[in-house]
N, C-alpha and C positions, 0 to 999 in steps of 0.2 A: 602453466596458465592459471590465472586467478580463478578459484573455484566458484566465487559468486558470479563472475563474468561468464563462466562456462554454463552455469545454470540459466542465466537470463538470455543466453544466446541459443537456447533450445527453441526451435520453432514451435514445438508442442506446448510450451508454457503460454504462448500467446493465442492459442486456438480458442480458448474460452472467451476471448474478447470479440472475435469475428462474428458478426450478425447475432450477438447476444443482446436481446431486447432490454434486459435490466441494465447492462453496462452502457448501452447506447442512451437509454433514458437518463441515467446518472450523469453521463458526459454532457448531455443537452442541458441538464439542470445547472451544472457547474458553469457552462458557458453563459447561461442566462444571468449569472451574478457579476459578469464583467462590467465595470463602470463605463458609461458612455464616453467619457472623456479620454479613456485609455486609447493610445494609438500604437504603442510598441509593447510586445509581450514575449517573454521567455518562458517556455514550458519545460521546466527541469524534470527529468525522469519521464519523458513523454511516452516512452514505450513505443507501441505501434501507431501512435498518433491519433488514438480514438478521440481525444479532446482537441489536440492541435489542429487536426484537419477540419474541425467544425468552426474554428474561430475566424471571424470575418473582420479583421483589423488591418491597419495600414502596414504593419510589419509584425510577422509572427515567426518565431524561431523555436523549433522543437529540439531538445537536447536529451541524449541518453548515453550511458557508458557502454551499452550493448549495441552492436552494429546490426544484428539480425532484425530486431523489430523496427529499426529506423528505415528499413527498406519500404515500409508501408506508409511512411510520413509523406504527405503530398505538399506540405509547405516547406519552407527553408528548414534544414536540419543539420545538426552537428553532433559528432561523437566526442563526448568529453565527460569528465568526472565531476560530480557535485562537490567534492572536497578540494577542487582546484579549477574554479570557473574561469575560462579564458576571456573574460570581459572586463571592461573598465567600469567604474562606478557611474551612476546616472545614465546608463545606456538604455535602460528599459523603464517604461512607465509602470509595468506590472510583472511580477514573477508568479508563476503558478507552480505549485508542487502538490500533486494529487496522488495519494497513496504511495509516497516515496520514503518519507522520513522513518517509517517503522521498519524499513528494510536495511537500515544502516547500522553497522557495528558501532560501538561506543566511540572509538577513535575517529571514524569517518563522520559520524553524526555531529560531534563537537566541531570539527573543521567545516562541515557543510553549513551549519548554522552561522559560523563566523563569515563564511564566504557569501551567503545570502545577505547578511547584514552589510557586508562590505559594498555590495552593488548599489545600495541606497535607492532601490526602486520606490516609487511613490506608494504602490500598493503591493501587498502580498495576499495571494489567494491560496489557501492551504486546506487540504483534506487529509484526515488520518482516521484510522479505526478508533472508535471511542471506547475507552475502558475495556479493551479486548482481553479475554482470558486466553493467554498465550499457550496454555497447556492443552487446549481443546484439540487443535490439529497438530499433534506431534508425531514424528516418525522416529524409528530407532534404526540406526545404520546397520546394515548386515555385515559390514566389514570391520568397523571400529567400535560399534555399539554406542556411538554418540547419539544423544537424544536431541532432536532439533525440530523447529517449527516447519511444517510442511511447505509453506510459501516464504520461508525465511523472514518472518517477522521477529524483531529483536527487542521491541519495547512497546509499552502501553502508554496511552495519553489520557490525562484527566481533563477536567473542565477548564483549568487555567494554565495549562502547560506553556502556552505561547507567550504569556506575559513575562515569563522568565527568559525565554529564548530570544524574544524580539522586543527589548525594552524601549527602542526608539520608535515603536509603532503603537497606535491606539486602535481599539476595536471599532470597526464599522458595523459588523454583525457576526453572530455565531448561530449556526443552524445545525440541526441534527436530522439525518435522513437514513433511509434504508432500515426500517424497523424489522427486527428479527426476534424470534423466540430465544431468550437467553439460555445458554447451556447450563446443565446441572453440574456444579463442580464436584459433587460426591460421585456421580456416575463417571465423570472424567477420571477422578482419582482411582475408582474401582477398576476401570479399564486398564489403567497403567499398572496397577497392582497385580493384575492378572496377565500382564505382558501383552495387552492388546493395544497396538498403535496403528496409526494411519499407514496404509500401504500405497498411497498416492504414487502412481507409476512414474510420474515426471519429477518426483522429488529427488534431490541429491544432497548428500551430506556436505555441509559447509566446511567440515574439518578434513575429510579425506576424499570426498567426491563419490563415495559409495551410494548404493541404492538402498531403500528401506526394506526391512524385513517384512515378511508376510505373516500375519498373526494366524493362530489356529482358527479354522473355519467355524467350529462349533462355538467357541467362546465369542468370536466376533459377532456371530448371529444372535447369540443370547443377549449380549450386552447392547448390541445394536437395536434389538427389540425393546429392551428396557429404555433406551434413549428415545426411541420412537414413541413409546407410550408417554414418557415425560413431556415430549414436544406436543403430542395431541392434547394432553390435559391442559397445558399452558395455553394452547391455541383456543381451546374451548372457553377458558377463563380470560382470554384476551390479554395474556401477560406477554408484553413485548418490550424490547429495549432498542434504542437507536444504535446502529452499527457504525455509521460514519458521522464525523464531526466536520463541518465546513466553517472555516474562519476567514473573514476578509479583514485585513489590517491596512491602515493608512499611516504613512510616515508623519510623525509629529512636526 
């Protein structure tokens, strides 16, 4: 079984989205950006439908490659892969991809972008983590010692990444949301130098499917306290950085 599919078919992975005020608020914000003229929407990587279920349009289709989260989608839903979209071009007025592209391996990402462009939707509404430090939430596999991102993020996105990937589209707007205290890269490097990694219980190694190691309690607490102090200081100084980038593109 595909290890990525196995990870996303864990019911526990989706528990953070149920009745989560922050996720619900962000989903409502995304829906508020839908152009009035749009009638048909494809939500690629819809997960458990937190956004799909909120959309009130003539035709809405949620799509995900994992079947478990799709059970919660109340609109039309289909199980399919982003690198092989089973739709003809000009089928949808708008395509949504929210927090999806960062989860794709290089090979699948390249094909996914080609497929999204092939559909020729009038609008693309995309959200991605903005300039994320991928080393912050890393696990170390207890079986093969492979180091991987806790939630399987594989790439970071800068301010203009979409211009290269979707050249047939022009910008309607770019927004930045969910302000957070930026991580201290030196503390992150120190943690990993000391062998302290995330022990997120639902994480699974994308290489072998193993679970993450548990770091030494003493070191984890010491370095965790150092990180907490850094966060408190930055909060007092009001040092924040947007975590999500929202892009609405329209076909030229």
